[in-house]
C-alpha positions as CSV (number, residue, x, y, z in Angstrom):
1,X,-63.6,-89.0,-6.4
2,X,-60.2,-90.1,-7.9
3,X,-60.2,-92.4,-10.6
4,X,-58.7,-96.0,-10.3
5,X,-56.3,-97.1,-13.1
6,X,-55.3,-101.0,-13.6
7,X,-51.5,-101.5,-13.3
8,X,-51.5,-101.4,-17.2
9,X,-53.2,-98.2,-17.3
10,X,-51.0,-96.5,-14.9
11,X,-47.8,-97.7,-17.2
12,X,-49.7,-95.7,-19.6
13,X,-50.3,-92.7,-17.9
14,X,-47.0,-92.5,-16.2
15,X,-44.7,-91.2,-19.1
16,X,-47.3,-88.3,-19.5
17,X,-48.8,-87.2,-16.3
18,X,-46.4,-85.8,-13.3
19,X,-48.9,-88.1,-10.9
20,X,-51.6,-90.5,-11.1
21,X,-53.6,-90.0,-7.8
22,X,-54.0,-86.4,-6.7
23,X,-56.1,-83.7,-8.4
24,X,-53.4,-81.7,-9.5
25,X,-51.0,-82.7,-12.2
26,X,-49.1,-81.7,-14.9
27,X,-49.1,-82.9,-18.7
28,X,-45.6,-83.6,-20.4
29,X,-44.2,-85.4,-23.2
30,X,-47.2,-85.0,-25.2
31,X,-48.0,-83.2,-28.5
32,X,-49.2,-79.6,-28.1
33,X,-52.0,-80.7,-30.2
34,X,-52.8,-83.6,-28.0
35,X,-52.7,-81.5,-24.8
36,X,-55.0,-78.8,-26.2
37,X,-57.4,-81.4,-27.6
38,X,-57.5,-83.2,-24.1
39,X,-58.3,-79.9,-22.5
40,X,-61.1,-78.6,-25.0
41,X,-62.7,-82.3,-24.3
42,X,-63.2,-80.9,-20.6
43,X,-66.3,-78.9,-21.5
44,X,-68.0,-81.9,-23.1
45,X,-67.4,-84.8,-21.0
46,X,-67.6,-85.9,-17.5
47,X,-64.7,-87.9,-17.7
48,X,-61.4,-87.1,-15.9
49,X,-58.4,-85.7,-18.1
50,X,-56.4,-89.0,-17.6
51,X,-59.6,-91.2,-18.1
52,X,-59.9,-89.2,-21.5
53,X,-56.4,-89.9,-22.3
54,X,-57.0,-93.4,-22.1
55,X,-60.1,-93.9,-23.8
56,X,-60.0,-91.5,-26.4
57,X,-56.3,-90.6,-27.3
58,X,-54.0,-93.6,-26.5
59,X,-52.7,-96.1,-29.2
60,X,-53.3,-99.6,-28.1
61,X,-50.5,-101.7,-27.3
62,X,-47.8,-102.0,-24.8
63,X,-47.6,-103.7,-21.4
64,X,-46.4,-102.9,-17.7
65,X,-43.5,-104.9,-18.5
66,X,-42.8,-102.4,-21.4
67,X,-43.3,-99.4,-19.1
68,X,-41.1,-101.3,-16.5
69,X,-38.4,-101.2,-19.3
70,X,-38.8,-97.8,-19.9
71,X,-41.1,-98.3,-23.0
72,X,-44.4,-96.5,-22.9
73,X,-47.9,-96.8,-24.6
74,X,-47.0,-94.5,-27.5
75,X,-49.7,-91.5,-28.1
76,X,-48.9,-92.3,-31.8
77,X,-50.4,-91.3,-35.0
78,X,-53.8,-92.3,-34.0
79,X,-54.1,-89.9,-30.7
80,X,-52.7,-87.3,-32.8
81,X,-55.2,-87.8,-35.7
82,X,-58.1,-87.7,-33.1
83,X,-56.8,-84.6,-31.6
84,X,-56.5,-82.8,-34.9
85,X,-59.9,-84.1,-35.9
86,X,-61.5,-82.3,-32.5
87,X,-59.7,-79.0,-33.7
88,X,-61.3,-79.6,-37.0
89,X,-64.8,-79.8,-35.7
90,X,-64.4,-77.4,-32.8
91,X,-62.1,-74.7,-34.2
92,X,-62.7,-74.5,-37.7
93,X,-66.4,-75.6,-38.1
94,X,-67.8,-74.1,-35.0
95,X,-65.5,-71.1,-34.9
96,X,-64.8,-71.7,-31.2
97,X,-61.5,-69.8,-30.7
98,X,-60.9,-70.7,-27.1
99,X,-59.5,-74.0,-27.9
100,X,-56.6,-72.3,-29.8
101,X,-55.3,-70.9,-26.5
102,X,-54.4,-74.7,-25.2
103,X,-51.7,-74.9,-27.1
104,X,-48.1,-72.9,-27.2
105,X,-44.9,-73.2,-28.9
106,X,-41.5,-71.6,-28.4
107,X,-40.4,-70.0,-31.8
108,X,-37.0,-68.5,-32.7
109,X,-37.1,-65.8,-35.1
110,X,-33.3,-64.9,-36.2
111,X,-32.1,-62.5,-38.7
112,X,-35.0,-60.2,-38.2
113,X,-34.5,-56.3,-38.8
114,X,-35.3,-54.0,-35.9
115,X,-38.6,-53.0,-38.1
116,X,-39.9,-56.5,-37.9
117,X,-38.7,-57.3,-34.6
118,X,-41.5,-54.5,-33.6
119,X,-44.1,-56.2,-35.7
120,X,-43.3,-59.5,-34.2
121,X,-43.9,-58.1,-30.5
122,X,-47.0,-56.5,-31.1
123,X,-49.4,-58.9,-29.7
124,X,-50.3,-58.4,-25.8
125,X,-50.8,-62.3,-24.9
126,X,-47.4,-63.6,-26.1
127,X,-43.9,-63.6,-24.3
128,X,-40.8,-62.3,-25.6
129,X,-37.0,-62.0,-25.2
130,X,-34.9,-59.8,-27.8
131,X,-31.3,-59.7,-28.8
132,X,-30.1,-56.5,-27.1
133,X,-28.0,-53.8,-28.6
134,X,-27.1,-52.8,-24.8
135,X,-25.1,-56.1,-24.2
136,X,-24.4,-57.6,-27.7
137,X,-21.6,-55.4,-30.1
138,X,-22.5,-55.2,-33.5
139,X,-19.0,-55.1,-34.8
140,X,-18.4,-58.4,-36.3
141,X,-19.3,-59.4,-40.2
142,X,-20.3,-62.7,-40.4
143,X,-20.2,-64.2,-43.8
144,X,-18.2,-61.1,-44.7
145,X,-21.2,-58.7,-44.2
146,X,-22.6,-56.6,-41.4
147,X,-25.8,-57.7,-39.4
148,X,-28.5,-55.6,-41.3
149,X,-31.4,-56.2,-43.6
150,X,-31.4,-55.2,-47.5
151,X,-35.2,-54.8,-48.4
152,X,-36.2,-56.8,-51.3
153,X,-37.9,-53.7,-52.4
154,X,-35.2,-51.6,-53.6
155,X,-33.9,-51.5,-57.1
156,X,-30.2,-51.9,-58.0
157,X,-29.2,-48.5,-57.8
158,X,-30.7,-47.8,-54.5
159,X,-29.7,-51.1,-53.0
160,X,-26.0,-49.9,-54.0
161,X,-26.3,-46.8,-52.0
162,X,-28.2,-48.6,-49.2
163,X,-25.5,-51.0,-48.8
164,X,-22.5,-48.0,-48.7
165,X,-24.4,-45.8,-46.2
166,X,-25.2,-48.8,-43.7
167,X,-21.6,-50.0,-44.2
168,X,-20.3,-46.7,-43.5
169,X,-22.5,-46.7,-40.3
170,X,-21.4,-49.9,-39.2
171,X,-17.7,-49.1,-39.8
172,X,-18.1,-45.9,-37.7
173,X,-19.6,-47.7,-35.0
174,X,-17.1,-50.6,-35.1
175,X,-14.2,-48.0,-35.2
176,X,-15.6,-46.2,-32.2
177,X,-16.3,-49.1,-29.9
178,X,-12.8,-49.6,-28.5
179,X,-12.2,-45.6,-28.5
180,X,-15.5,-45.3,-26.3
181,X,-14.8,-48.0,-24.1
182,X,-11.2,-46.5,-23.9
183,X,-12.8,-43.0,-23.2
184,X,-14.9,-44.1,-20.3
185,X,-12.1,-46.0,-18.7
186,X,-10.3,-43.0,-18.3
187,X,-13.2,-41.1,-17.1
188,X,-14.3,-43.8,-14.7
189,X,-11.1,-45.5,-13.7
190,X,-11.4,-48.7,-11.9
191,X,-11.6,-48.8,-8.1
192,X,-8.8,-51.5,-7.0
193,X,-11.4,-52.7,-4.8
194,X,-13.8,-53.4,-7.9
195,X,-14.1,-56.8,-9.6
196,X,-11.8,-56.5,-13.2
197,X,-15.0,-58.4,-14.7
198,X,-17.5,-56.3,-13.2
199,X,-15.7,-53.1,-14.5
200,X,-15.2,-54.4,-17.7
201,X,-18.6,-55.2,-18.2
202,X,-20.1,-52.0,-16.9
203,X,-17.7,-50.2,-19.2
204,X,-18.6,-52.2,-22.3
205,X,-22.4,-51.6,-21.7
206,X,-21.9,-48.1,-21.2
207,X,-20.0,-47.9,-24.6
208,X,-22.7,-49.8,-26.5
209,X,-25.5,-47.7,-25.2
210,X,-23.7,-44.7,-26.0
211,X,-23.2,-45.8,-29.6
212,X,-26.4,-47.8,-30.5
213,X,-27.9,-44.7,-32.0
214,X,-25.6,-45.1,-35.0
215,X,-26.9,-48.4,-35.6
216,X,-29.6,-48.1,-38.5
217,X,-33.5,-49.6,-37.8
218,X,-32.4,-52.4,-40.4
219,X,-30.0,-53.7,-37.9
220,X,-30.9,-57.5,-37.2
221,X,-31.7,-59.1,-34.0
222,X,-33.1,-62.3,-32.8
223,X,-36.3,-62.9,-30.8
224,X,-37.6,-65.6,-29.1
225,X,-41.3,-66.1,-28.6
226,X,-43.5,-67.9,-26.7
227,X,-47.2,-67.9,-27.6
228,X,-50.5,-70.1,-27.8
229,X,-51.9,-71.1,-31.4
230,X,-54.7,-68.1,-31.1
231,X,-52.1,-65.8,-30.3
232,X,-49.8,-66.7,-33.3
233,X,-52.6,-67.0,-35.5
234,X,-53.4,-63.2,-35.0
235,X,-49.8,-62.1,-35.4
236,X,-49.7,-64.0,-38.6
237,X,-53.0,-62.5,-40.0
238,X,-51.5,-58.8,-39.2
239,X,-47.9,-60.1,-41.0
240,X,-49.8,-61.4,-44.1
241,X,-51.4,-57.8,-44.6
242,X,-48.3,-55.9,-44.0
243,X,-46.9,-53.6,-46.8
244,X,-43.2,-54.6,-46.1
245,X,-42.1,-57.7,-48.0
246,X,-39.5,-58.6,-45.3
247,X,-42.7,-59.4,-42.4
248,X,-44.8,-61.1,-45.2
249,X,-42.1,-63.4,-46.0
250,X,-41.3,-63.9,-42.3
251,X,-45.1,-64.9,-41.7
252,X,-44.7,-67.7,-44.4
253,X,-41.3,-68.9,-42.6
254,X,-43.1,-68.9,-39.0
255,X,-46.5,-70.6,-40.7
256,X,-44.4,-73.4,-42.0
257,X,-42.4,-74.1,-38.8
258,X,-45.4,-73.6,-36.4
259,X,-47.5,-76.4,-38.6
260,X,-44.8,-78.5,-38.0
261,X,-45.9,-78.4,-33.9
262,X,-49.3,-77.4,-34.1
263,X,-51.0,-77.6,-37.4
264,X,-54.4,-77.9,-36.3
265,X,-54.4,-74.4,-34.9
266,X,-53.4,-72.5,-37.9
267,X,-55.7,-74.2,-40.5
268,X,-57.4,-70.8,-41.2
269,X,-54.5,-68.6,-41.4
270,X,-54.0,-69.1,-45.3
271,X,-57.4,-70.2,-46.2
272,X,-58.9,-67.5,-48.6
273,X,-62.3,-67.7,-47.4
274,X,-60.9,-67.4,-43.6
275,X,-57.5,-65.8,-42.9
276,X,-57.0,-64.5,-46.7
277,X,-60.3,-62.3,-45.9
278,X,-59.1,-61.1,-42.5
279,X,-55.9,-60.1,-44.1
280,X,-57.3,-58.4,-46.9
281,X,-59.7,-56.3,-44.4
282,X,-56.6,-55.4,-42.1
283,X,-54.7,-54.1,-45.3
284,X,-57.7,-52.5,-47.0
285,X,-58.6,-50.3,-43.6
286,X,-54.8,-49.4,-43.3
287,X,-54.8,-47.9,-46.9
288,X,-58.3,-46.3,-46.3
289,X,-57.4,-44.5,-43.3
290,X,-54.0,-43.5,-44.8
291,X,-56.0,-42.0,-48.0
292,X,-58.7,-40.2,-45.4
293,X,-55.9,-38.9,-43.4
294,X,-53.8,-37.6,-46.8
295,X,-57.0,-35.7,-47.8
296,X,-58.2,-34.4,-44.3
297,X,-54.6,-33.5,-42.7
298,X,-53.1,-30.5,-44.4
299,X,-49.4,-31.2,-45.0
300,X,-47.7,-29.0,-42.1
301,X,-44.7,-29.2,-39.8
302,X,-46.2,-30.6,-36.2
303,X,-45.9,-28.2,-33.4
304,X,-42.9,-28.5,-31.0
305,X,-43.7,-30.9,-28.0
306,X,-41.7,-32.0,-25.0
307,X,-40.1,-35.5,-25.2
308,X,-43.1,-36.6,-23.0
309,X,-46.5,-34.9,-23.0
310,X,-49.5,-36.0,-20.9
311,X,-52.2,-35.7,-23.3
312,X,-55.1,-37.3,-21.4
313,X,-56.1,-38.4,-17.7
314,X,-58.9,-38.3,-15.6
315,X,-59.1,-35.2,-13.0
316,X,-61.1,-37.5,-10.7
317,X,-58.9,-40.4,-11.0
318,X,-57.5,-40.8,-7.6
319,X,-61.4,-40.4,-6.0
320,X,-62.3,-43.2,-8.3
321,X,-59.3,-45.4,-7.2
322,X,-60.0,-44.9,-3.7
323,X,-63.8,-46.2,-4.3
324,X,-62.5,-48.9,-6.5
325,X,-60.3,-50.0,-3.5
326,X,-63.4,-50.2,-1.1
327,X,-65.3,-52.1,-3.5
328,X,-64.2,-55.8,-2.7
329,X,-64.6,-55.3,1.0
330,X,-67.8,-53.6,1.2
331,X,-71.3,-54.4,0.1
332,X,-72.1,-51.0,-1.4
333,X,-72.7,-50.7,-5.3
334,X,-70.1,-49.2,-7.4
335,X,-71.8,-45.7,-7.9
336,X,-72.6,-45.1,-4.5
337,X,-69.0,-45.8,-3.5
338,X,-68.1,-43.4,-5.7
339,X,-70.2,-40.4,-3.9
340,X,-68.8,-41.7,-0.8
341,X,-65.4,-41.1,-1.9
342,X,-65.8,-37.9,-3.1
343,X,-67.3,-36.6,0.1
344,X,-64.5,-38.0,2.0
345,X,-61.8,-35.7,3.2
346,X,-58.1,-35.8,1.8
347,X,-56.9,-37.3,4.9
348,X,-59.5,-40.0,4.7
349,X,-58.8,-41.0,1.0
350,X,-55.2,-40.9,1.8
351,X,-55.6,-43.6,4.4
352,X,-57.9,-45.7,2.2
353,X,-54.9,-45.7,-0.2
354,X,-52.0,-46.0,2.4
355,X,-54.0,-49.1,3.6
356,X,-54.7,-50.5,0.1
357,X,-50.9,-49.9,-1.0
358,X,-49.4,-51.0,2.2
359,X,-45.8,-51.5,2.9
360,X,-43.8,-52.3,-0.4
361,X,-40.8,-54.3,0.2
362,X,-40.1,-54.2,-3.6
363,X,-41.2,-52.8,-7.0
364,X,-42.8,-56.2,-7.5
365,X,-45.2,-55.9,-4.4
366,X,-48.2,-54.0,-6.3
367,X,-51.3,-52.8,-5.3
368,X,-54.5,-54.6,-6.9
369,X,-56.7,-53.7,-9.5
370,X,-58.5,-50.6,-8.0
371,X,-55.3,-48.9,-9.5
372,X,-56.6,-49.8,-13.0
373,X,-59.8,-47.5,-12.5
374,X,-57.9,-44.6,-13.9
375,X,-55.6,-44.3,-16.7
376,X,-53.0,-41.9,-18.3
377,X,-52.4,-41.2,-21.9
378,X,-48.6,-40.2,-23.1
379,X,-47.7,-38.9,-26.7
380,X,-43.5,-39.6,-26.6
381,X,-40.9,-38.3,-28.9
382,X,-37.9,-40.7,-27.9
383,X,-35.1,-41.8,-29.9
384,X,-36.1,-45.2,-31.6
385,X,-33.3,-46.9,-29.2
386,X,-35.8,-46.1,-26.5
387,X,-39.0,-46.8,-28.3
388,X,-37.5,-50.5,-28.8
389,X,-37.3,-51.0,-25.2
390,X,-40.9,-49.3,-24.2
391,X,-42.6,-51.1,-26.8
392,X,-42.2,-54.4,-25.3
393,X,-44.9,-53.5,-22.7
394,X,-48.0,-55.2,-23.5
395,X,-50.5,-54.7,-20.8
396,X,-50.9,-51.0,-22.2
397,X,-52.0,-49.3,-25.4
398,X,-49.2,-48.5,-27.8
399,X,-49.0,-47.3,-31.2
400,X,-46.3,-45.1,-33.3
401,X,-45.7,-43.5,-36.4
402,X,-43.3,-44.2,-39.3
403,X,-39.8,-43.8,-38.4
404,X,-38.3,-41.1,-40.2
405,X,-35.3,-38.6,-39.6
406,X,-37.7,-35.5,-39.4
407,X,-38.1,-35.4,-35.6
408,X,-34.5,-34.7,-34.8
409,X,-32.3,-36.7,-33.2
410,X,-30.6,-37.2,-29.5
411,X,-26.8,-37.5,-29.0
412,X,-25.6,-38.7,-25.9
413,X,-23.1,-36.0,-24.4
414,X,-20.4,-38.4,-24.1
415,X,-20.3,-38.6,-28.1
416,X,-19.0,-35.1,-28.4
417,X,-16.5,-35.5,-25.2
418,X,-14.9,-38.5,-26.8
419,X,-14.6,-36.7,-29.9
420,X,-17.2,-38.7,-32.2
421,X,-19.5,-36.0,-32.9
422,X,-18.2,-35.4,-36.6
423,X,-18.7,-39.0,-37.3
424,X,-21.8,-39.3,-35.4
425,X,-23.3,-36.4,-37.1
426,X,-22.0,-37.8,-40.8
427,X,-23.7,-41.4,-40.2
428,X,-27.0,-39.5,-39.0
429,X,-26.8,-37.1,-42.0
430,X,-26.3,-40.0,-44.5
431,X,-29.0,-42.1,-42.7
432,X,-31.5,-39.0,-43.4
433,X,-30.3,-38.5,-47.1
434,X,-30.6,-42.4,-47.8
435,X,-34.0,-42.2,-46.1
436,X,-35.2,-39.4,-48.0
437,X,-34.2,-40.9,-51.4
438,X,-36.1,-44.0,-50.9
439,X,-39.1,-42.1,-50.0
440,X,-38.8,-40.2,-53.3
441,X,-38.6,-43.6,-54.9
442,X,-41.9,-44.1,-53.9
443,X,-41.0,-46.5,-50.9
444,X,-41.8,-44.6,-47.5
445,X,-42.7,-47.9,-45.6
446,X,-39.2,-49.1,-46.9
447,X,-37.3,-45.7,-46.2
448,X,-37.4,-46.8,-42.5
449,X,-34.8,-49.2,-42.6
450,X,-32.5,-46.6,-43.5
451,X,-33.1,-44.3,-40.3
452,X,-30.5,-44.4,-37.4
453,X,-31.7,-45.4,-34.3
454,X,-30.6,-42.1,-32.8
455,X,-33.5,-40.2,-34.4
456,X,-36.7,-39.8,-32.6
457,X,-39.9,-41.6,-33.5
458,X,-43.4,-40.3,-32.0
459,X,-45.4,-43.2,-30.0
460,X,-48.2,-42.9,-27.4
461,X,-48.5,-44.9,-24.5
462,X,-51.8,-45.3,-22.7
463,X,-51.7,-47.4,-19.2
464,X,-53.9,-47.4,-16.3
465,X,-52.1,-46.4,-13.1
466,X,-51.3,-50.0,-11.9
467,X,-49.4,-50.4,-15.2
468,X,-47.9,-47.2,-14.9
469,X,-46.3,-48.2,-11.8
470,X,-44.7,-51.0,-13.3
471,X,-43.4,-49.6,-16.3
472,X,-42.2,-46.5,-14.2
473,X,-40.6,-48.6,-11.7
474,X,-39.0,-51.1,-14.0
475,X,-37.8,-48.3,-16.5
476,X,-36.4,-45.8,-14.0
477,X,-33.9,-48.4,-12.3
478,X,-30.4,-47.2,-12.1
479,X,-29.1,-49.9,-14.6
480,X,-31.7,-48.7,-17.1
481,X,-30.7,-47.0,-20.4
482,X,-30.4,-43.1,-20.0
483,X,-33.0,-42.5,-22.8
484,X,-36.0,-44.6,-21.4
485,X,-35.3,-43.9,-17.7
486,X,-35.3,-40.1,-18.9
487,X,-38.8,-40.6,-20.5
488,X,-40.5,-42.8,-17.5
489,X,-39.3,-40.0,-14.9
490,X,-41.0,-37.3,-17.1
491,X,-44.1,-39.9,-16.8
492,X,-43.9,-39.9,-12.9
493,X,-43.6,-36.1,-12.9
494,X,-46.5,-35.6,-15.0
495,X,-48.7,-37.9,-13.2
496,X,-48.1,-36.3,-9.9
497,X,-47.8,-32.5,-11.2
498,X,-49.8,-32.3,-14.4
499,X,-52.8,-34.8,-13.4
500,X,-52.4,-33.7,-9.6
501,X,-52.4,-37.6,-8.8
502,X,-50.0,-37.2,-6.0
503,X,-51.0,-40.0,-4.0
504,X,-50.9,-42.4,-7.0
505,X,-47.5,-40.9,-7.9
506,X,-46.3,-41.3,-4.4
507,X,-47.4,-45.1,-4.2
508,X,-44.8,-45.6,-6.8
509,X,-42.2,-45.6,-4.1
510,X,-39.5,-47.3,-6.2
511,X,-39.5,-45.0,-9.1
512,X,-35.9,-43.7,-9.5
513,X,-35.0,-40.3,-10.2
514,X,-31.4,-40.5,-9.1
515,X,-28.6,-39.4,-11.5
516,X,-26.2,-42.5,-12.5
517,X,-23.3,-42.3,-14.5
518,X,-22.3,-45.8,-14.7
519,X,-25.7,-47.5,-15.3
520,X,-24.9,-51.3,-15.3
521,X,-22.2,-51.2,-12.3
522,X,-24.7,-52.1,-9.2
523,X,-26.3,-54.5,-11.5
524,X,-23.1,-56.2,-12.8
525,X,-22.0,-56.2,-8.8
526,X,-25.2,-58.0,-8.0
527,X,-24.8,-60.6,-10.7
528,X,-21.1,-61.0,-9.7
529,X,-22.5,-61.7,-6.2
530,X,-25.1,-64.2,-7.4
531,X,-22.2,-66.1,-9.5
532,X,-20.0,-66.4,-6.4
533,X,-22.9,-67.8,-4.4
534,X,-24.0,-70.3,-7.0
């Protein structure tokens, strides 16, 4: 039964609720702490949300006449204080973490190194957008210096060497950008029918893609994050335990700004007996694991591996997916369905999967959760630029090893074709020498800042078949960077050939194995069509 409100109550509610009569409505113009507290009260009160707002969070005063003039009854300090008191009791005292999921913040994180951005983008339950080296040139010098982070841990001598080496890398990148664009303009002359804007954007993207491997991991970026209070708390606890000074300092900056918006959600972060203990636990387990690894793993060069290796899969994975596909439309228990699926012929199992997958009109049409019944674990040795793009996928398990120059590097063929190989080799060589010098100084974690993005990093990605479909189809689209396209094309082949899950691989109908020379061309054409139709 819908609530009935007096004219004055309706005037008080109107600025904060998108409608006053229906059962579905949104909250607007309220502090995050108040919105979250209102929802938290749902579990302990028989009242509707709008009635709770009037009874417990509204500041007295105002009138219908005020509302008519655009002056609303304010929530004010009293309502916000009430919300904070509720969080204090439920969240801090009772330990009910779920209430910290009820408020969120858009946070801009600027001037972060490409080492720090990977820390920021660790959490699964957050949303990120990052400034891209694929679309933005890094040849400018704001304030007279290139855009890279200088670690506070370096002493004066190492700092001078570090700055000289990174300035040299950026100088070479800056020098080669116009030359690489000219090279591609000669190699791929513009079709007279092609839009000049589309052509220029495509050529620029191709040049940026080719040269980004010269840039060091210290290159700074901007990241936009949206997350809940709980997600930010987890992120900050990890950051405060991190071995790098940049990460720890950034955690303090983030905490200060987040407390301007959702202070009640983050009270535990720097309490010594709460967040302090938690962060010390994370730091201690990292140190202990490093110590035991040094003791038990003999220092030796790793065995050679392909760029992508499928290290674990379930040989019965397709059978299990068939059983899972039938679960929701049958009355049989899970184990009996699995036995039935095992006894089916290949044709019968294919019929189940064909029905479950259906006719996919685009890559966003994905089958349901039955495809989560089997998983794949890939060990990858890809360049750091490709890793940066793949690391942002969140509905999977991904971890990486420290970035070093010791796994070799990847050089696009166009670098040699354009005559840039000598400069490329020099930049990467100086990067490796600087890395090793910083390691010798006892700062192995800091040394990764110096490593050029063309160097390879080892990481694994473990995902179920449904997420594999998403990752592979998204990252093999023609407009994708050649480095991660190659990695995800290999994943697709391994699922079919190594795991033998040919039906699952066949369901990934939008996995693209075509060879593309101007990756961004079709995407830029599509963007131009959208602009023209706007």
